[in-house]
PLY file of the C-alpha trace (Angstrom):
ply
format ascii 1.0
element vertex 483
property float x
property float y
property float z
element edge 482
property int vertex1
property int vertex2
end_header
6.79 -1.09 -48.56
3.38 -1.63 -49.77
2.87 -4.30 -52.33
1.06 -3.22 -55.48
-1.19 -6.29 -56.73
-0.55 -6.66 -60.67
2.54 -4.29 -60.82
4.71 -4.99 -63.83
8.12 -6.25 -63.27
9.44 -3.44 -65.52
8.14 -0.94 -63.38
8.20 -2.59 -59.71
10.73 -3.40 -57.13
10.77 -3.44 -53.70
12.59 0.10 -53.54
10.26 1.74 -56.13
7.31 0.61 -54.38
5.02 3.02 -52.32
6.47 3.59 -48.67
4.15 1.73 -46.23
2.51 4.00 -43.19
5.11 2.46 -40.89
8.15 3.08 -43.27
7.43 7.10 -42.83
9.84 7.76 -40.07
11.26 11.25 -41.48
10.06 13.75 -39.00
10.74 17.57 -38.86
14.40 17.09 -37.42
15.33 14.61 -40.25
14.14 16.74 -42.94
15.74 19.71 -41.23
18.98 17.83 -41.01
18.65 16.93 -44.75
18.81 20.50 -45.73
21.74 21.08 -43.19
23.92 18.29 -45.04
22.91 19.94 -48.19
23.89 23.56 -47.14
26.84 22.64 -44.71
29.52 21.86 -46.89
32.83 23.34 -48.44
30.64 24.35 -51.54
27.93 25.69 -49.55
30.42 27.52 -47.51
31.96 29.13 -50.45
28.63 29.63 -52.01
27.16 31.55 -49.07
29.94 33.76 -48.39
30.23 34.59 -52.18
26.85 36.20 -52.11
28.27 38.84 -50.09
31.03 39.76 -52.79
28.10 40.61 -55.15
28.71 44.38 -54.92
25.35 44.48 -52.69
24.98 46.15 -49.20
24.67 43.49 -46.36
21.04 44.52 -46.24
20.35 44.19 -49.87
22.09 40.64 -49.88
19.86 39.66 -46.85
16.98 40.69 -48.65
17.75 38.76 -51.83
18.77 35.59 -49.63
15.41 35.59 -47.99
13.50 35.94 -51.51
15.61 33.64 -53.05
15.15 30.97 -50.54
11.48 31.46 -49.83
11.01 30.61 -53.52
12.99 27.53 -53.17
10.90 26.58 -50.00
7.68 27.12 -52.02
9.10 25.07 -54.68
10.51 22.13 -52.72
7.03 21.84 -50.94
5.30 21.64 -54.53
7.65 18.81 -55.83
7.59 17.09 -52.39
3.98 16.76 -52.23
3.19 14.10 -54.61
5.93 11.82 -53.24
4.74 12.38 -49.80
1.25 11.87 -51.02
1.73 8.56 -52.99
5.19 7.51 -51.13
6.89 7.25 -54.43
10.55 8.30 -55.51
11.28 10.78 -58.23
11.54 8.36 -61.32
8.03 6.98 -60.44
6.49 10.20 -59.67
8.02 11.41 -63.58
5.70 8.68 -64.38
2.84 10.88 -63.84
3.96 13.15 -66.77
6.46 11.25 -69.09
4.54 7.78 -69.05
5.69 4.76 -67.47
8.46 4.20 -69.80
9.00 8.01 -70.65
10.03 8.60 -67.10
13.27 6.62 -67.78
14.64 9.63 -69.88
13.91 11.88 -67.33
15.43 9.67 -64.49
18.61 9.11 -66.96
18.77 12.69 -67.67
18.91 13.55 -63.57
21.07 10.36 -63.14
23.94 11.64 -65.04
23.72 14.74 -63.42
24.20 13.12 -60.03
26.69 10.79 -60.95
29.02 13.70 -62.47
28.80 15.60 -59.28
28.91 12.77 -57.03
32.40 12.08 -58.23
33.40 15.57 -58.08
32.34 15.92 -54.43
33.95 12.76 -53.62
37.27 13.94 -55.36
37.06 17.35 -52.96
36.64 15.42 -49.99
39.57 13.50 -50.73
41.79 16.42 -50.80
40.59 17.06 -47.38
41.55 13.46 -46.52
45.11 14.14 -48.33
45.64 17.38 -46.05
44.83 15.20 -42.89
47.43 12.57 -43.85
50.00 15.04 -44.66
49.38 16.75 -41.49
50.05 13.82 -39.53
52.58 11.99 -41.63
54.75 14.44 -43.36
56.76 11.93 -45.15
53.33 10.98 -47.20
54.16 14.25 -49.09
56.53 12.33 -51.31
53.38 10.25 -52.70
51.95 13.54 -54.19
54.63 14.12 -56.63
53.75 11.17 -59.16
50.57 10.88 -61.34
48.70 7.83 -62.18
45.82 8.88 -64.61
45.89 12.39 -63.48
46.22 11.48 -59.52
49.14 10.82 -57.52
49.32 7.83 -55.04
48.48 9.43 -52.20
45.77 11.33 -54.52
44.40 7.99 -55.23
44.60 6.44 -51.60
42.59 9.30 -50.40
39.87 9.18 -53.26
39.00 5.74 -52.81
38.96 5.85 -49.17
36.23 8.55 -49.60
34.80 6.15 -52.47
34.34 3.23 -50.27
33.53 4.87 -47.20
30.59 6.98 -48.54
29.43 3.38 -50.23
29.63 1.25 -46.98
27.19 3.90 -45.53
24.91 3.67 -48.61
24.75 0.03 -48.81
23.03 -0.17 -45.56
19.85 1.50 -46.77
17.86 4.59 -46.19
17.33 4.60 -42.55
21.17 4.47 -42.16
21.75 7.34 -44.53
18.90 9.34 -42.22
20.69 8.51 -39.31
23.90 9.67 -40.62
22.34 13.00 -41.95
20.90 13.67 -38.87
24.55 13.79 -37.41
26.26 15.68 -40.47
24.52 18.80 -40.27
24.48 19.57 -36.60
28.27 18.61 -36.18
29.23 21.06 -38.98
27.30 23.79 -37.09
29.15 23.16 -33.88
32.90 23.77 -35.91
31.63 26.64 -37.83
30.34 28.46 -34.40
33.79 27.07 -32.86
35.50 28.89 -36.09
33.46 31.90 -35.59
34.35 32.41 -32.26
37.88 31.93 -32.79
37.91 34.46 -35.80
36.30 37.03 -32.99
38.82 35.88 -30.42
41.49 37.22 -32.79
39.70 40.14 -34.11
36.92 41.49 -31.93
33.91 42.40 -33.32
35.67 44.99 -35.42
35.71 42.57 -38.06
32.07 42.12 -38.34
30.83 43.52 -41.73
28.52 42.31 -44.25
29.72 44.42 -46.92
32.63 42.75 -48.45
33.11 43.99 -52.12
32.71 47.37 -53.61
29.12 48.65 -54.62
28.12 46.84 -57.91
27.32 49.31 -61.10
23.86 49.40 -62.29
20.51 48.69 -60.82
20.63 47.39 -57.38
17.23 45.67 -57.89
18.45 43.96 -60.85
21.48 42.81 -58.97
19.25 41.46 -56.07
16.89 39.71 -58.42
20.27 37.47 -59.99
21.20 37.19 -56.66
17.70 35.48 -55.71
17.81 33.43 -58.74
21.46 32.09 -58.00
20.06 30.66 -55.07
17.41 28.95 -56.77
20.03 27.33 -59.14
21.92 26.31 -56.36
19.15 24.02 -55.59
18.07 23.12 -58.91
19.21 19.26 -58.78
17.37 18.60 -55.52
14.26 20.71 -57.01
13.74 17.66 -59.17
14.33 14.99 -56.65
13.50 15.86 -53.29
10.50 13.44 -53.30
13.26 10.68 -52.98
13.30 12.01 -49.01
9.73 13.54 -48.80
8.41 9.89 -49.62
9.41 8.90 -46.09
8.17 12.00 -44.23
5.42 11.45 -41.60
3.08 14.03 -42.88
2.73 17.06 -44.80
3.10 19.33 -41.50
6.36 17.61 -40.96
7.68 18.23 -44.71
6.80 21.76 -44.56
8.07 22.62 -40.94
11.55 20.65 -42.03
11.75 22.55 -45.13
11.13 26.06 -43.27
13.73 25.30 -40.65
16.12 23.73 -43.07
15.76 26.17 -45.88
15.11 29.82 -45.01
16.21 29.70 -41.57
19.26 27.67 -41.76
20.45 28.95 -44.89
20.38 32.68 -43.81
22.05 31.79 -40.33
24.72 29.61 -42.24
25.22 32.48 -44.64
25.94 34.83 -41.89
28.30 32.92 -39.76
30.34 32.20 -42.92
30.58 35.83 -43.70
31.59 36.59 -40.16
34.44 34.06 -40.49
35.36 35.36 -44.20
35.33 38.98 -43.17
37.64 37.94 -39.98
40.07 36.17 -42.30
41.09 39.72 -44.00
42.38 40.84 -40.67
43.74 37.42 -39.40
45.36 36.42 -42.62
45.42 39.56 -44.68
42.94 38.30 -47.30
39.52 37.03 -47.79
39.53 33.04 -47.65
36.63 31.23 -48.82
37.65 28.01 -48.27
37.07 26.77 -44.65
39.60 23.92 -45.10
42.39 26.48 -45.75
41.22 28.39 -42.69
42.04 25.73 -40.49
44.89 24.88 -42.10
46.34 28.20 -41.77
45.65 28.00 -37.92
48.60 25.74 -37.73
47.60 23.44 -34.87
47.49 20.00 -36.29
44.64 19.12 -33.95
42.43 21.94 -35.36
43.34 20.97 -38.65
42.39 17.13 -37.94
39.07 18.58 -36.56
38.12 20.91 -39.43
39.23 18.26 -41.71
37.21 15.63 -40.78
34.32 17.78 -40.02
34.27 18.85 -43.84
35.06 15.26 -45.09
31.73 14.53 -42.98
30.09 17.48 -44.32
30.97 16.68 -47.98
29.69 13.23 -47.60
26.35 14.47 -46.19
25.76 16.79 -49.21
27.03 14.08 -51.47
24.64 11.28 -50.46
21.63 13.87 -50.29
22.21 15.52 -53.42
24.26 12.99 -55.97
24.04 9.36 -54.50
20.35 8.63 -53.65
18.85 10.07 -56.94
21.14 8.14 -59.08
20.30 5.24 -57.28
16.62 5.67 -57.76
17.09 6.41 -61.33
19.15 3.65 -62.35
17.10 1.18 -60.62
13.99 2.72 -62.20
15.54 1.75 -65.83
15.64 -2.09 -64.98
13.62 -2.76 -61.80
13.73 -6.61 -62.40
17.34 -6.82 -62.23
18.56 -3.37 -60.20
17.30 -2.53 -56.72
18.52 0.63 -54.92
21.66 -0.82 -53.60
22.87 -2.05 -56.78
21.83 1.18 -58.29
23.95 2.98 -55.69
26.99 0.75 -56.48
26.81 1.39 -60.46
26.46 5.16 -59.28
29.52 4.86 -57.55
31.63 2.70 -60.25
30.55 5.68 -62.70
31.51 8.43 -60.56
35.08 6.96 -61.04
34.91 6.34 -64.83
34.09 10.10 -65.25
37.50 11.12 -63.72
36.36 14.13 -61.75
39.40 15.21 -60.91
40.30 15.74 -64.88
36.92 17.14 -65.09
37.32 19.85 -62.51
40.43 21.13 -64.09
38.70 22.17 -67.45
36.51 25.03 -66.94
35.18 24.41 -70.44
33.95 21.36 -69.50
32.12 22.36 -66.38
30.47 25.20 -68.45
29.06 22.95 -71.18
28.12 20.45 -68.76
26.29 22.61 -66.67
24.70 24.28 -69.69
23.25 21.56 -71.12
22.43 19.02 -68.29
21.64 22.16 -65.90
19.14 23.76 -68.31
17.43 20.63 -68.91
16.47 20.25 -65.14
14.23 23.54 -65.29
11.85 22.44 -68.06
11.67 18.96 -66.29
10.55 20.55 -63.01
7.92 22.81 -64.90
6.49 19.76 -66.81
6.15 17.58 -63.68
4.62 20.68 -61.52
2.28 21.76 -64.28
1.21 18.09 -64.87
0.23 17.42 -61.50
-1.12 20.36 -60.07
-2.86 21.62 -63.34
-3.76 18.81 -65.52
-4.27 15.96 -63.35
-5.29 18.10 -60.09
-3.25 16.44 -57.77
-5.31 12.93 -58.19
-3.50 9.84 -60.05
-4.57 6.41 -59.60
-1.63 4.61 -57.55
-1.62 1.34 -59.65
-1.50 3.09 -63.10
1.91 4.14 -61.72
3.03 0.42 -62.00
1.07 -1.05 -65.06
2.11 -1.60 -68.61
-1.72 -2.04 -69.55
-2.56 0.17 -72.61
-5.77 1.05 -70.58
-3.79 2.61 -67.82
-4.15 6.48 -67.53
-0.40 6.74 -67.58
0.20 4.34 -70.54
-0.32 6.99 -73.41
1.38 6.02 -76.66
3.47 2.78 -75.91
4.17 3.99 -72.18
5.72 7.60 -73.63
3.72 10.83 -73.32
4.63 12.58 -76.28
3.43 15.67 -75.53
5.80 15.97 -72.40
8.59 14.98 -74.47
7.80 17.62 -77.04
7.46 20.04 -74.21
10.62 19.11 -72.71
12.52 19.38 -76.30
11.15 22.63 -77.09
11.86 24.26 -73.77
15.07 22.44 -73.38
16.33 23.71 -76.80
15.39 27.47 -75.53
17.04 27.08 -72.07
20.38 25.37 -73.25
20.57 27.74 -76.45
20.42 30.63 -74.15
22.69 28.99 -71.68
25.28 28.33 -74.43
24.97 31.43 -76.07
25.43 33.37 -73.12
28.28 30.82 -71.89
30.13 31.95 -74.81
29.20 35.78 -75.04
27.30 35.48 -78.24
24.43 36.97 -76.41
23.86 38.66 -72.94
24.58 36.02 -70.42
21.18 35.06 -68.97
23.06 33.08 -66.06
20.93 31.40 -63.59
17.61 32.90 -65.05
17.79 29.98 -67.62
16.46 27.60 -65.15
13.46 29.69 -64.51
12.94 30.44 -68.16
13.18 26.81 -68.85
10.60 25.65 -65.92
8.23 28.34 -66.90
8.40 27.53 -70.71
8.30 23.71 -70.16
5.26 23.74 -67.60
3.24 26.08 -70.09
3.87 24.21 -73.33
2.98 20.80 -71.56
0.12 22.04 -69.92
-1.15 23.70 -73.25
-0.45 20.54 -75.16
-2.40 18.17 -72.61
-5.21 20.74 -72.11
-5.68 20.94 -76.01
-5.76 17.36 -76.24
-8.09 16.65 -73.29
-10.47 19.26 -74.95
-10.36 17.44 -78.29
-11.10 14.32 -76.68
-13.89 15.64 -74.84
-15.31 17.31 -78.09
-15.02 13.79 -80.00
-16.93 11.99 -77.15
-19.84 14.60 -77.14
-20.26 14.17 -81.05
-19.99 10.52 -80.72
-22.74 10.62 -78.10
0 1
1 2
2 3
3 4
4 5
5 6
6 7
7 8
8 9
9 10
10 11
11 12
12 13
13 14
14 15
15 16
16 17
17 18
18 19
19 20
20 21
21 22
22 23
23 24
24 25
25 26
26 27
27 28
28 29
29 30
30 31
31 32
32 33
33 34
34 35
35 36
36 37
37 38
38 39
39 40
40 41
41 42
42 43
43 44
44 45
45 46
46 47
47 48
48 49
49 50
50 51
51 52
52 53
53 54
54 55
55 56
56 57
57 58
58 59
59 60
60 61
61 62
62 63
63 64
64 65
65 66
66 67
67 68
68 69
69 70
70 71
71 72
72 73
73 74
74 75
75 76
76 77
77 78
78 79
79 80
80 81
81 82
82 83
83 84
84 85
85 86
86 87
87 88
88 89
89 90
90 91
91 92
92 93
93 94
94 95
95 96
96 97
97 98
98 99
99 100
100 101
101 102
102 103
103 104
104 105
105 106
106 107
107 108
108 109
109 110
110 111
111 112
112 113
113 114
114 115
115 116
116 117
117 118
118 119
119 120
120 121
121 122
122 123
123 124
124 125
125 126
126 127
127 128
128 129
129 130
130 131
131 132
132 133
133 134
134 135
135 136
136 137
137 138
138 139
139 140
140 141
141 142
142 143
143 144
144 145
145 146
146 147
147 148
148 149
149 150
150 151
151 152
152 153
153 154
154 155
155 156
156 157
157 158
158 159
159 160
160 161
161 162
162 163
163 164
164 165
165 166
166 167
167 168
168 169
169 170
170 171
171 172
172 173
173 174
174 175
175 176
176 177
177 178
178 179
179 180
180 181
181 182
182 183
183 184
184 185
185 186
186 187
187 188
188 189
189 190
190 191
191 192
192 193
193 194
194 195
195 196
196 197
197 198
198 199
199 200
200 201
201 202
202 203
203 204
204 205
205 206
206 207
207 208
208 209
209 210
210 211
211 212
212 213
213 214
214 215
215 216
216 217
217 218
218 219
219 220
220 221
221 222
222 223
223 224
224 225
225 226
226 227
227 228
228 229
229 230
230 231
231 232
232 233
233 234
234 235
235 236
236 237
237 238
238 239
239 240
240 241
241 242
242 243
243 244
244 245
245 246
246 247
247 248
248 249
249 250
250 251
251 252
252 253
253 254
254 255
255 256
256 257
257 258
258 259
259 260
260 261
261 262
262 263
263 264
264 265
265 266
266 267
267 268
268 269
269 270
270 271
271 272
272 273
273 274
274 275
275 276
276 277
277 278
278 279
279 280
280 281
281 282
282 283
283 284
284 285
285 286
286 287
287 288
288 289
289 290
290 291
291 292
292 293
293 294
294 295
295 296
296 297
297 298
298 299
299 300
300 301
301 302
302 303
303 304
304 305
305 306
306 307
307 308
308 309
309 310
310 311
311 312
312 313
313 314
314 315
315 316
316 317
317 318
318 319
319 320
320 321
321 322
322 323
323 324
324 325
325 326
326 327
327 328
328 329
329 330
330 331
331 332
332 333
333 334
334 335
335 336
336 337
337 338
338 339
339 340
340 341
341 342
342 343
343 344
344 345
345 346
346 347
347 348
348 349
349 350
350 351
351 352
352 353
353 354
354 355
355 356
356 357
357 358
358 359
359 360
360 361
361 362
362 363
363 364
364 365
365 366
366 367
367 368
368 369
369 370
370 371
371 372
372 373
373 374
374 375
375 376
376 377
377 378
378 379
379 380
380 381
381 382
382 383
383 384
384 385
385 386
386 387
387 388
388 389
389 390
390 391
391 392
392 393
393 394
394 395
395 396
396 397
397 398
398 399
399 400
400 401
401 402
402 403
403 404
404 405
405 406
406 407
407 408
408 409
409 410
410 411
411 412
412 413
413 414
414 415
415 416
416 417
417 418
418 419
419 420
420 421
421 422
422 423
423 424
424 425
425 426
426 427
427 428
428 429
429 430
430 431
431 432
432 433
433 434
434 435
435 436
436 437
437 438
438 439
439 440
440 441
441 442
442 443
443 444
444 445
445 446
446 447
447 448
448 449
449 450
450 451
451 452
452 453
453 454
454 455
455 456
456 457
457 458
458 459
459 460
460 461
461 462
462 463
463 464
464 465
465 466
466 467
467 468
468 469
469 470
470 471
471 472
472 473
473 474
474 475
475 476
476 477
477 478
478 479
479 480
480 481
481 482
């Protein structure tokens, strides 16, 4: 890491410092593999397959997917560029728009989202561990009948096993994480191709179909637009903190090529494989099964169950580390850099993920709806503010040292370290996006669904740029009058 002379200890530690040139080891394949880890999971499988149940024709789904994933690709390049240029993680980049202290609020909001979903994904992976244990030790089933704080004895064993396994990988640092996700994404592809091959061996090409549901009523264009926004919303969390990874990129060309291969190309190919498998299960098992773990269970061979379970455990670990672990670790470290480094931030993330009792959380659809509506609706405005500020207000020029100084003369100190205009923009746009999400969820108004993210992003960015531009003009006028 680069040493920033005169950096304030409240804003700087080894992990928040800019990455030195020799530390930029992420080439095209590593970024590509990172996206494979994000998509190639049980949740990613179910999401990709669900797009073909929207009542659209196969070609309409493919067009919608292409539009949506290219939007994501474009937005990822935008949010990844400042971190790539300055070598800084998301919470430090947030200082550019929110101020050196105001960024703590942005980091805290993103961190909470990551911690909750980290616990949820760990719980889902632990269920595959439980299946694996019972497959090779049927007697263990008797330890699933009791309940200790909502989990059985075997459930606790499986959850804590996954919790500890992920933590050990994480505590070895970002280079170990890079090597791990380089392995995760490709290995899931191998198993998915094997699963698709088995399905086709059972059914022949007669099962090949991209139309898995009856045609939807209404305008196909509107349904296609909704499908595209659904894809954008799926990547909403990483649309904020992709910089945590792009900061390690070798150069902009590697980042863009890695994103191109990992997002449009990878996502569409993976979705087509999942729909081949899902369509085939209708003939093989009599119904469409969208859970790949259930598919390998039904095959019946214990070694197939073992291979499938281990693969999807690894896949879930991959997405968990990429989407839900790295970001909270940086975010928590940013709150108190003097005392908390990246590894301690990760340990705190792990502990908090248990305290939220994710197994109880996922059993309450209302709790999930409220959580996603409130916190998810804030991610869009934050993205809009950061992008609008960096590209339209600062014109991609930031003084690196000002990211780490508490000097009132610093360009990012604003008012006591807080940019009130960014907070106003976040408050107003967040109020609108959260309000629309909640009112839609409870059917008070027509559900805007996944358009809430885009509405919040555009509104947050527009308000922030307008306020900052107005202030700049006022300052320029006052300076001219004084002169």
